[in-house]
C-alpha positions as CSV (number, residue, x, y, z in Angstrom):
1,X,101.8,126.9,65.8
2,X,103.0,129.1,63.0
3,X,105.5,126.4,61.8
4,X,103.4,123.3,62.1
5,X,102.6,123.3,58.4
6,X,103.7,125.2,55.4
7,X,100.2,126.4,54.9
8,X,100.2,127.8,58.5
9,X,103.3,129.8,57.8
10,X,102.1,131.0,54.4
11,X,98.8,132.3,55.6
12,X,100.2,133.8,58.8
13,X,102.6,135.9,56.7
14,X,100.4,136.6,53.7
15,X,100.2,140.3,52.7
16,X,97.1,142.2,51.7
17,X,96.9,143.9,48.3
18,X,97.5,147.3,49.7
19,X,100.8,146.3,51.2
20,X,102.2,145.0,47.9
21,X,104.9,147.3,46.4
22,X,104.2,148.6,42.9
23,X,107.0,148.7,40.4
24,X,107.2,152.2,38.8
25,X,104.2,154.4,38.4
26,X,100.9,153.7,36.7
27,X,99.6,157.0,35.4
28,X,96.0,157.9,35.9
29,X,93.9,157.1,32.8
30,X,91.7,160.2,33.0
31,X,93.5,163.4,34.0
32,X,91.9,166.5,35.3
33,X,92.4,168.6,32.2
34,X,91.1,165.9,29.8
35,X,87.9,165.2,31.7
36,X,87.2,168.9,32.3
37,X,87.7,169.7,28.6
38,X,85.3,166.9,27.6
39,X,82.6,167.8,30.1
40,X,82.9,171.6,29.3
41,X,81.9,170.8,25.7
42,X,78.5,169.7,26.9
43,X,77.8,172.1,29.8
44,X,74.7,174.2,29.1
45,X,73.2,171.7,26.7
46,X,70.2,169.7,27.7
47,X,69.2,166.3,26.4
48,X,72.4,165.5,24.5
49,X,72.0,163.8,21.2
50,X,74.1,161.5,19.0
51,X,75.4,164.4,17.0
52,X,76.9,165.9,20.1
53,X,78.9,162.7,20.7
54,X,80.0,162.7,17.1
55,X,81.2,166.3,17.4
56,X,83.2,165.5,20.5
57,X,85.0,162.7,18.6
58,X,85.6,165.0,15.6
59,X,87.1,167.7,17.9
60,X,89.6,165.2,19.4
61,X,89.8,161.6,18.4
62,X,91.3,160.7,21.7
63,X,88.0,161.5,23.4
64,X,87.0,158.0,22.2
65,X,89.0,156.6,25.1
66,X,87.5,158.9,27.6
67,X,84.0,158.2,26.4
68,X,84.4,154.4,26.4
69,X,85.9,154.6,29.9
70,X,82.9,156.6,31.1
71,X,80.6,153.7,30.2
72,X,82.8,151.1,31.7
73,X,84.1,149.6,28.4
74,X,87.7,148.4,28.5
75,X,90.1,149.0,25.6
76,X,90.1,145.3,24.7
77,X,86.3,144.9,24.9
78,X,85.8,147.9,22.6
79,X,88.3,146.8,19.9
80,X,87.0,143.3,19.9
81,X,83.4,144.5,19.5
82,X,84.4,147.0,16.8
83,X,86.3,144.2,15.0
84,X,83.1,142.3,14.7
85,X,81.0,145.4,13.8
86,X,83.4,146.6,11.0
87,X,83.9,143.1,9.5
88,X,80.1,142.6,9.3
89,X,79.3,146.1,8.0
90,X,78.5,146.6,4.3
91,X,77.9,149.8,2.4
92,X,75.1,148.2,0.4
93,X,73.1,145.1,1.2
94,X,74.3,143.4,-2.0
95,X,78.0,144.0,-1.4
96,X,80.2,140.9,-1.4
97,X,82.8,142.5,0.9
98,X,82.7,144.6,4.1
99,X,83.5,148.3,4.4
100,X,87.2,147.4,5.0
101,X,87.2,145.6,1.6
102,X,87.6,142.3,3.4
103,X,85.7,139.1,3.1
104,X,82.5,138.7,5.0
105,X,83.4,135.2,6.0
106,X,86.1,136.2,8.5
107,X,86.7,138.5,11.5
108,X,90.2,139.7,12.4
109,X,90.9,141.7,15.6
110,X,92.6,145.1,15.4
111,X,93.7,147.5,18.2
112,X,91.5,150.4,19.0
113,X,93.9,152.8,17.3
114,X,93.2,151.0,14.0
115,X,89.5,152.0,14.2
116,X,90.3,155.5,15.4
117,X,92.5,156.1,12.3
118,X,89.7,155.0,10.0
119,X,87.8,158.2,11.1
120,X,90.5,160.2,9.2
121,X,90.9,157.7,6.4
122,X,91.7,159.1,2.9
123,X,88.6,157.3,1.7
124,X,85.9,159.8,2.8
125,X,83.2,157.2,2.6
126,X,85.0,154.9,4.9
127,X,85.9,157.8,7.3
128,X,82.3,158.8,7.6
129,X,81.1,155.2,8.1
130,X,83.8,154.7,10.8
131,X,82.7,157.8,12.7
132,X,79.1,156.7,12.6
133,X,79.9,153.1,13.8
134,X,82.0,154.3,16.7
135,X,79.5,156.9,17.7
136,X,76.7,154.4,17.6
137,X,78.7,152.0,19.7
138,X,79.2,154.6,22.4
139,X,75.6,155.8,22.3
140,X,74.3,152.2,22.5
141,X,76.6,151.7,25.5
142,X,74.8,154.6,27.3
143,X,77.2,157.5,27.0
144,X,74.5,160.1,26.7
145,X,72.8,159.7,30.1
146,X,76.3,159.4,31.7
147,X,77.4,162.7,30.2
148,X,74.0,164.4,31.1
149,X,74.6,163.4,34.8
150,X,78.2,164.6,34.8
151,X,77.3,167.9,33.3
152,X,74.7,168.5,36.0
153,X,77.1,167.9,38.8
154,X,80.0,169.8,37.1
155,X,83.5,168.9,36.2
156,X,84.9,169.6,39.8
157,X,82.7,167.0,41.4
158,X,83.0,164.7,38.4
159,X,86.7,164.4,39.1
160,X,86.0,162.6,42.4
161,X,83.7,160.1,40.7
162,X,86.1,159.6,37.7
163,X,89.0,158.9,40.0
164,X,87.2,156.3,42.0
165,X,85.1,154.7,39.3
166,X,87.3,154.9,36.2
167,X,90.9,155.5,37.1
168,X,90.9,152.7,39.6
169,X,89.3,150.3,37.2
170,X,91.5,151.2,34.2
171,X,94.7,150.8,36.4
172,X,93.6,147.6,38.0
173,X,95.1,145.2,35.5
174,X,98.3,147.2,35.2
175,X,98.6,147.4,38.9
176,X,98.2,143.7,39.4
177,X,101.2,143.0,37.1
178,X,103.2,145.9,38.6
179,X,102.7,144.4,42.1
180,X,104.3,141.2,41.0
181,X,107.2,143.1,39.6
182,X,107.3,145.2,42.7
183,X,107.9,142.3,45.0
184,X,110.5,140.9,42.6
185,X,112.3,144.2,42.8
186,X,112.1,144.3,46.6
187,X,113.5,140.7,46.6
188,X,116.3,141.7,44.3
189,X,117.1,144.8,46.4
190,X,117.4,142.6,49.4
191,X,119.8,140.2,47.6
192,X,121.8,143.2,46.4
193,X,122.1,144.6,49.9
194,X,123.3,141.3,51.1
195,X,126.0,141.2,48.4
196,X,124.4,138.2,46.6
197,X,124.5,138.1,42.8
198,X,121.5,137.2,40.6
199,X,120.1,137.3,37.1
200,X,119.0,139.6,35.6
201,X,121.7,141.7,37.2
202,X,119.6,144.9,37.0
203,X,116.4,143.6,38.5
204,X,116.9,145.7,41.7
205,X,116.8,148.9,39.6
206,X,114.8,147.8,36.6
207,X,112.0,145.5,37.8
208,X,110.6,145.3,34.2
209,X,113.8,143.7,32.8
210,X,113.5,140.5,30.8
211,X,113.2,137.3,32.8
212,X,116.1,134.8,32.4
213,X,115.5,131.6,30.6
214,X,117.3,128.3,30.9
215,X,117.4,125.2,28.7
216,X,115.4,122.3,30.1
217,X,118.1,119.8,29.2
218,X,121.1,121.4,31.1
219,X,119.7,124.5,32.8
220,X,122.2,126.8,31.0
221,X,121.0,130.3,30.4
222,X,119.5,130.6,26.9
223,X,117.3,132.8,24.8
224,X,113.7,131.8,25.1
225,X,112.7,128.8,23.0
226,X,109.1,127.6,23.2
227,X,109.0,124.1,24.7
228,X,112.7,123.9,25.3
229,X,113.3,126.5,28.0
230,X,112.0,127.4,31.4
231,X,111.5,131.1,32.4
232,X,112.3,132.3,35.9
233,X,111.8,135.6,37.5
234,X,115.3,135.5,39.0
235,X,118.2,133.2,39.3
236,X,120.3,133.5,42.4
237,X,124.0,132.9,41.4
238,X,127.3,132.2,43.1
239,X,129.3,133.4,40.1
240,X,128.8,133.8,36.4
241,X,128.5,130.1,35.7
242,X,127.1,128.8,39.0
243,X,123.4,128.8,39.8
244,X,122.3,128.6,43.4
245,X,118.5,128.8,43.0
246,X,115.8,129.3,40.4
247,X,113.1,131.7,41.6
248,X,109.5,131.5,40.5
249,X,107.5,134.6,41.3
250,X,103.8,134.0,41.7
251,X,102.0,136.9,43.3
252,X,98.1,136.7,43.3
253,X,96.1,139.6,44.8
254,X,93.0,138.3,43.0
255,X,91.7,135.0,41.7
256,X,94.7,133.2,40.1
257,X,92.3,131.5,37.6
258,X,93.5,128.9,35.1
259,X,96.8,130.7,34.8
260,X,97.6,130.1,38.5
261,X,96.6,126.4,38.2
262,X,98.8,126.0,35.1
263,X,101.8,127.7,36.8
264,X,101.3,125.4,39.8
265,X,101.4,122.4,37.6
266,X,104.5,123.8,35.9
267,X,106.2,124.2,39.3
268,X,105.8,120.5,40.0
269,X,107.3,119.6,36.7
270,X,110.2,122.0,37.1
271,X,111.0,120.6,40.5
272,X,111.2,117.1,39.1
273,X,113.7,118.3,36.4
274,X,115.8,120.2,38.9
275,X,116.1,117.1,41.1
276,X,117.0,115.0,38.1
277,X,119.6,117.5,37.0
278,X,121.1,117.6,40.5
279,X,121.3,113.8,40.6
280,X,123.0,113.6,37.2
281,X,125.4,116.5,37.6
282,X,126.1,116.1,41.4
283,X,124.8,119.6,41.9
284,X,122.7,121.1,44.7
285,X,120.7,123.8,42.9
286,X,117.3,124.7,44.4
287,X,113.9,125.8,43.3
288,X,112.5,128.8,45.3
289,X,109.1,130.3,45.3
290,X,108.5,134.0,45.7
291,X,104.8,133.6,46.5
292,X,102.3,135.9,48.2
293,X,98.8,137.3,48.0
294,X,95.3,136.7,49.3
295,X,94.2,135.7,45.8
296,X,95.3,132.2,46.6
297,X,92.3,131.8,48.8
298,X,90.2,131.3,45.7
299,X,91.7,128.0,44.9
300,X,94.1,126.8,47.5
301,X,94.1,123.1,46.6
302,X,95.2,123.6,43.0
303,X,97.6,126.4,43.5
304,X,99.4,127.3,46.7
305,X,98.9,124.0,48.5
306,X,100.3,122.2,45.5
307,X,103.4,124.4,45.2
308,X,104.5,124.8,48.8
309,X,105.8,121.3,49.1
310,X,107.7,121.6,45.8
311,X,109.8,124.7,46.7
312,X,113.1,124.1,48.6
313,X,112.1,127.4,50.3
314,X,109.3,129.9,49.8
315,X,109.6,133.6,50.4
316,X,107.0,136.2,51.1
317,X,107.2,140.0,51.4
318,X,107.2,139.6,55.2
319,X,109.8,136.8,55.2
320,X,112.5,138.1,52.9
321,X,114.9,137.3,55.7
322,X,114.4,133.5,55.1
323,X,116.4,134.0,51.9
324,X,119.5,135.1,53.9
325,X,119.0,132.3,56.4
326,X,118.9,129.8,53.6
327,X,122.0,131.2,51.9
328,X,123.8,131.0,55.2
329,X,122.9,127.3,55.6
330,X,124.1,126.7,52.0
331,X,127.4,128.3,52.8
332,X,126.9,131.3,50.5
333,X,126.5,134.0,53.2
334,X,127.8,134.7,56.7
335,X,125.1,135.9,59.2
336,X,126.0,136.8,62.7
337,X,122.5,137.5,64.0
338,X,118.8,138.1,63.2
339,X,116.3,140.3,65.1
340,X,112.6,139.7,64.7
341,X,110.0,142.5,64.7
342,X,108.0,142.5,67.9
343,X,105.3,144.6,66.3
344,X,104.5,141.6,64.1
345,X,105.7,138.5,65.9
346,X,105.2,137.3,69.5
347,X,108.4,136.0,71.1
348,X,107.1,132.5,70.7
349,X,106.3,132.9,67.0
350,X,109.7,134.5,66.3
351,X,111.5,131.7,68.2
352,X,109.6,129.1,66.1
353,X,110.7,130.7,62.8
354,X,114.2,131.0,64.1
355,X,114.3,127.3,65.2
356,X,113.0,126.2,61.8
357,X,115.2,128.3,59.5
358,X,118.3,129.6,61.3
359,X,121.6,127.8,61.9
360,X,122.5,127.3,65.5
361,X,125.5,129.7,65.3
362,X,123.3,132.7,64.5
363,X,122.3,134.9,67.4
364,X,118.5,135.2,68.1
365,X,117.2,138.7,68.9
366,X,113.7,139.8,69.5
367,X,113.3,143.5,68.8
368,X,116.9,144.1,69.9
369,X,120.3,144.4,68.1
370,X,123.5,142.4,68.6
371,X,126.4,144.2,70.3
372,X,128.5,144.2,67.1
373,X,128.0,143.7,63.4
374,X,129.4,145.0,60.1
375,X,126.1,145.5,58.2
376,X,122.4,145.1,58.8
377,X,119.8,144.5,56.1
378,X,116.0,144.7,56.6
379,X,114.3,141.7,55.3
380,X,110.5,142.0,55.9
381,X,109.6,141.3,59.5
382,X,113.2,140.7,60.6
383,X,116.6,142.3,60.2
384,X,119.7,140.4,59.2
385,X,123.1,141.2,60.7
386,X,126.2,140.3,58.7
387,X,129.7,139.6,60.1
């Protein structure tokens, strides 16, 4: 049965990556005009050489990003490699410093723009050396055969390959983060539609707004202080000074890795401190989890399985309605009815979720509406009806 275990419920409602909302827009890394302009520089040439790559960089220094993307090198990978290369490069074998006039016994990382700017450095010797090193890096990475192939198929067909092989890869990390913020925004919109207050107050319109922090000693909202505050994705509030629930958002569409394990351990610790605070202050604040994603399959034991028992309630994209049912039980919301989506639930499954989470005075509906209500709010795979 769907409600036999928390794990059953989680995996029944888990959403695939494609269903996850994305906060804002992630622009394509390589646009049509940019890639056409680059390829057109080489059309008609056969057996491209290092000097051709150097010329392309001199024509437009931003071509460096297009070229490194064409050979599958990320921005971070390139600047870390160039950091090593530049710090180990000398003009003369007997020099005691590198070309950046820095010690040879250290390596500091610099962003890619740092190395791009060196190509136009006032020191002509350094500028020439920087151009050579960056060109060599790209050529060693295989840029020439890639460009030879793209020139043969033409820029029009190249667009299709670029979009699938490069744009998707370049956007992957940004999209992963944006999906987490996307679900937080959907959750905040649901709360806002219900008339429930929360922090940050603009999360429903600004999903990238700063997460609220609370002091670990008294759970008062505070600026972030390392080791002394907890960060949450949202705080559900009754009024300015009264917190109802602290919400941890953990959305993993791919392997949660060590970060996911650490956050799971943190969840256990936070729950202990919330319980201790409630006992001391005679409060009934809760810890909620906004958790979803098939990435948890990679390490269930040390991530999702560990957390589900710690949350006073956990919410997924498909079960946003559980938030309203919980708030009703806590006396912070008045619900008259709930209607479950028959395209997703069987009647038995819907009844099981209702029996577990809904108060007895709430009307149960299965793909039907109550005869009267003042407002309805869609909450995933069910609709909430307010008095």
